[in-house]
C-alpha positions as CSV (number, residue, x, y, z in Angstrom):
1,M,9.6,-0.7,-7.2
2,A,6.6,1.2,-5.3
3,I,5.4,-0.1,-1.9
4,V,1.7,1.1,-2.2
5,S,-0.3,-1.1,-4.6
6,V,-3.2,0.8,-7.0
7,D,-6.2,-1.1,-7.8
8,K,-6.7,0.4,-11.1
9,E,-10.2,-0.7,-11.4
10,K,-11.4,1.0,-8.3
11,C,-9.2,4.4,-8.8
12,T,-11.1,7.2,-10.1
13,G,-8.1,9.6,-10.3
14,C,-9.3,11.9,-8.2
15,G,-5.9,13.2,-6.7
16,A,-6.7,12.7,-3.0
17,C,-3.5,10.4,-2.3
18,I,-1.3,13.1,-4.8
19,D,-2.1,15.8,-2.3
20,I,-1.6,14.3,0.9
21,C,1.7,12.5,0.4
22,P,4.7,14.0,1.8
23,F,7.1,12.2,-0.5
24,G,5.5,12.9,-4.1
25,A,5.0,9.3,-4.8
26,P,1.9,9.5,-6.3
27,S,1.1,10.9,-9.8
28,L,-1.8,10.4,-12.4
29,E,-1.1,8.9,-15.5
30,G,-4.3,9.4,-17.7
31,D,-7.3,8.6,-15.1
32,T,-5.5,6.5,-12.9
33,V,-3.0,7.0,-10.1
34,V,0.6,5.4,-10.2
35,V,3.2,5.3,-7.3
36,N,6.8,5.6,-8.1
37,D,9.9,4.4,-5.9
38,Q,9.8,7.3,-3.7
39,C,7.0,5.6,-1.6
40,T,8.3,5.0,1.8
41,A,4.9,3.0,3.0
42,C,3.8,6.3,5.3
43,G,0.5,5.1,4.7
44,A,-0.9,8.5,4.5
45,C,-2.4,8.1,1.0
46,L,-4.6,4.7,2.4
47,D,-6.7,7.4,4.9
48,V,-7.8,9.5,1.9
49,C,-8.7,7.1,-0.5
50,P,-12.3,7.8,-0.7
51,V,-12.8,4.6,-2.9
52,N,-10.2,2.3,-0.9
53,A,-8.1,1.7,-4.2
54,L,-4.8,2.0,-2.4
55,S,-3.1,-0.6,-0.6
56,L,-0.1,-2.0,1.0
57,P,0.2,-5.7,0.3
58,E,4.0,-6.3,1.6
59,L,2.9,-5.0,5.0
60,E,-0.3,-7.1,4.9
61,L,1.9,-10.6,4.6
62,A,4.0,-9.5,7.7
63,D,0.7,-9.5,9.9
64,T,0.3,-13.2,8.9
65,K,1.7,-15.1,11.9
66,P,3.8,-18.4,10.6
67,D,2.5,-21.6,11.8
68,L,4.8,-22.7,14.3
69,T,2.9,-26.3,15.1
70,D,5.8,-28.4,14.1
71,Y,8.1,-26.6,16.6
72,E,5.8,-27.4,19.6
73,G,7.8,-28.9,22.9
74,V,11.1,-27.7,21.2
75,W,13.4,-25.7,23.8
76,V,16.1,-23.7,22.7
């Protein structure tokens, strides 16, 4: 399963992400980009996409902090 998510509504198929990817993960299928399992989440494609159609949803989840209020005052 690919790590980078492609918003097919936004993707214009410009190919900028294909040119920049060092692993050859993105490719064009029709007018939109698809990302294969060779994706390593390096993020190179995110910066070059002119319409911000690419994202790393798994990494966005990792940035959220858990609610630890139930553990206040607990010493380990």
